[in-house]
N, C-alpha and C positions, 0 to 999 in steps of 0.2 A: 409740776403744777396740776392740781386736780381738774378733772374734766367738768365743765359746766353742765349741770343737769336740769331738765325741766320735766316733771312728771305730772301727767294729767290723767285722772280717773274718770271714766264715763260709763253711764248705764247703757244697756242695749237699746232702750226706747229713745234715748237721746241721739244715739248713733244711727239707728235704722228706723225705717217706717214699720212699726209693729202694730199699727192701728187695727188691722184685721184680727190678728191673733189675740191682742189685748181685749178686743170686743168679745171674742169667744170666752176668754177668761172671766170677764165681768158678767156675762149673760148666762154662761153654762158651767163655770167652775173650773177647778184645777185639773180634774181628770180629762175633761173635754179639751182644755188647753194643751195638755200633754199630748193627747192623741192628735190634735191639729198640727202641732209642731213636728211630730214624727212623720205624719202623712205628707207634710210639705217640706221635708228636710232637704230635698234636692233643689228647691226653689230659692234662688238668691234674693235676699232682701233688698229693697230699694233704699237709697240713702235717706236718712232722717235729717232733722233740723241742724244738728251739729256735725254732720258728715264733712262738709266742706272745711270747717275749722280743723277737724282732726286730720284730714288729708293734707292740708297746708302745714300743720304742725309737724307731721311726720316727714314731709318733704324737706324740712329744714335739715334733716340729718345728712342729706347728700351734700349740702353746702358746709355743714359744720365739720365734717371729717372727724379727726381725732380731738378736736378742740372742745366739743360738746355733744350732748345727746338729748334728744327729746323722746320720751317714752310715753305711750298711751296704754293704759291698763283698763281692761273691761271689768266692771263691777256690776253684777247682775243678780236679781232675785230668782232667776231661772235656776233649775237644777243643771248639772252638767249634761244630762240627757237632753233636755229641751234647749240648752244653750249651745249645743253643737251646731245648730243652724246659724246662730249668730257669728260664731268664730269662723265657720266655713265661708259665710258671706263676707266677712271682713277680709279674709285672705283672697277671695275671688275679686274683690274690689281693689286689691293691691295694698291693703293696710297691713303692715308688718307688726301685728299685735301679738306679743309673745306671752304676756301674763294676763291671767283672768282669775276672778273669784266668783263662783256660782254658789249662792247661799240658800237655795231651796226654799224660797219664800221669806226668809229673814232679811232684815235690812242689812245691806252690805257696808253701811257707813263706817263700821268699826275697823274695816280694813284700809280705809283711806290713809290713816296715819301709819299703819304697818307697812304700806307700800311707799311711804314718804311722798305722797302726792301733794303738789302745790295747789291743785284745783280739782274739784269734784263737780261734774255735771250730771244731772239726772232729770228725768221727767216726773219723779215722785217728790212732791213738796215735803213730805214727812222725812224722807231720807236726807234731803238737803238741809232741813232745820237741824237734824241730829248731827250732821257733819259740821255745820256752822257752830253749834254748841260745843263741839269737840275741838274747835279752834282751826278748822280748815276752811279756806275759801271755797264756797259752794254756791251753786245757783240752779234754779229750776228752769230747764230749757222749755220755752213756751212753743206751742204750735205756731207755725209761721206761714204766711202766704207770700213771703218775700221771694223774688226771682232768684234762681240759683246762679252762682258765679260761673263764668265760663272757665274752661281748662287753661286758657291763655292768661288768666288773671292769677299770677303766681304769688304776688305779695300778700302776706297775712296782715290783716288790719283788725285790731282789737280796741274797742272804745269802752270807757268807764265813766260812770257817774262819780261824783266826789264824795259828798257827805253820806255816811253810813255804808260806803263801799270801799273806796280807797282810804277815806278818813273816818274817824269816829263820828257818831251822830250827835255830839255835844252841841255843835252850832245849830244843827237842824232842830234840836229840842228847844233851844232858845227862840228860834224863829217861830215855831209853832205856839209857844207859850206867850211871847211878847210882841211878835210882829216884825215886819221888815225893818222899820226904822231902828229899833233896839238891836236887832241882829247886825245891821250894817255898822252901827256905832260900836258894838262890842268887837266885831271882827277887825275894824279899823284900829281900835285900841290895842288889840292883841296881834297886830300884823306881824310882829317880829317873834311871836311865840308859835313854834311849830304845832300844828294840829296833831293830836294822837292818831296813831294808825288805825285803820278800819280792817275788816275781815279780808280784804283783797290786797293789803299792802305786801304780804309775803309773795303772792303770785306776781305782782308788779315788779318786785325786786328780782325775782327769778327771770322774768322776761327781759328786764334791763341788762342782766348779766349776759344773756344770749345776744342782745343787740350790740353790746360792747365788743363782740367778737368780729363785727363787720364795720366797714366805713360808714359814717353817719349818713352819707348821701347815697349809699348803695345797700342798705340793709334790707333783707327780705321780710322784715317784720316792722310794722309801724303801729304806734300806739297813740291814743287820743283821750283827753279828758273832755267830756261833754257835760257841762254843768249849768244848772239854772242860775248859779251865782253870776253877778255882774259887778261892776265897780260900785263901791270901793272894796267889797269883800273879796275881790280877786287877789289882792296883794298877799293875804295870809296863805292862800293856796300856793302861789308861786314860791313864796319863801319856805313853805313846808317842804315842797318837792326839792328845792335847793338844799335844804338841811338834810334831807334823806339821801342826797347824791343821786337823784333819779332824773333822767331826761325823758320827758314826754315829747313826742314829735309834734303833736298839735294840742292846743288847749283852747276850747271854745267856751267863752263866758257869755251865756245867752241872755242873762238878765230877765229870765221868766219866759222867753220864747219857747215854743214847742221844739223838742229835740229831733223829732223824726226826719224832717227834711235835711237836717245837718248830718245825721247819721247816714242817710242815703247818699249825700254828697261825699262824705268820707269813704263810703263804700265798705262799711264795717262788716267783717265776717261774723262778729258777735258783739253785742252791747250788754253791759251789766249795769243794772239800776235796782235800787231798793224799793222804789215806789211803783205800786201795781198799775196806776193810771198811766205812768210814763211807759211802762213795759207794754201795756196793751196797745198803745199807739205805735211804739217802735216795732213791734213784731210784724206789723203789716208792711214794713219797709226792709228790715234786716233781721237776722237771727238774734234772739234776745234771751238773756238769762235774768230771771228775777231773783234778787238777793233778799231773802226774808229776814232782814236784820234791822235793828234800830227802831226808833220811835214810830216810824211809818207803818210798822208791822206789829204793833201792840206789844 
């Protein structure tokens, strides 16, 4: 039986707090940035927004044993020279990252598929859009003021929006064009027709395969759908996931309520949504990835 694999690619600015060196790059240019990184090479970088997510993902390997493997790959616009500090910091923090691509200023998105990544996280919206256009689940990791999770909080919790993230944006387009009443009527009529998959379907499938290796009541990974949908449009979502053979641990149909307090209650390590206004509210409570896909993003 083949080992179950999950591959996540991440940029250096999503993994670590590189705000000081990035400020040097923006204000003084490449040469000053290079000199700054070399001068501070022995200083270990502080965790960034997606650090806790990566730490928890990699800790799954101790529980998976020979059954599966989670791999995190560093994709960075740094050169190998300036990227040395990033890899050294990763190892000092106990992150066993073995593979990396340093592209010397070019977008690293083209290596997402080459590494077989199921997800790409970056602080650069341009790289994220390029990865999405190439068919990979990708999100822009937003700056966050959410409190860090404690080391005793071992369970990994990932939350997703539905339309334009897990599912296509076809229903969202109808809602924006013709309003809630028409949207609800259409979704009720199509309740038994599975929604087309969105950009994060493949990532969810990969997570589900890992989950199936553990008892349902003792899995180290928990997933949630957090959607503005409510009754009666909930039925099509439930039947779609059933048709896909996917189990989500929690499904929150909020009927237009704000998502942020529910994400905090779920204690999400990261939340993925396509709508910028939802992401701006969520990032104050939990780590958030903006998925620039679908009608909400032009």
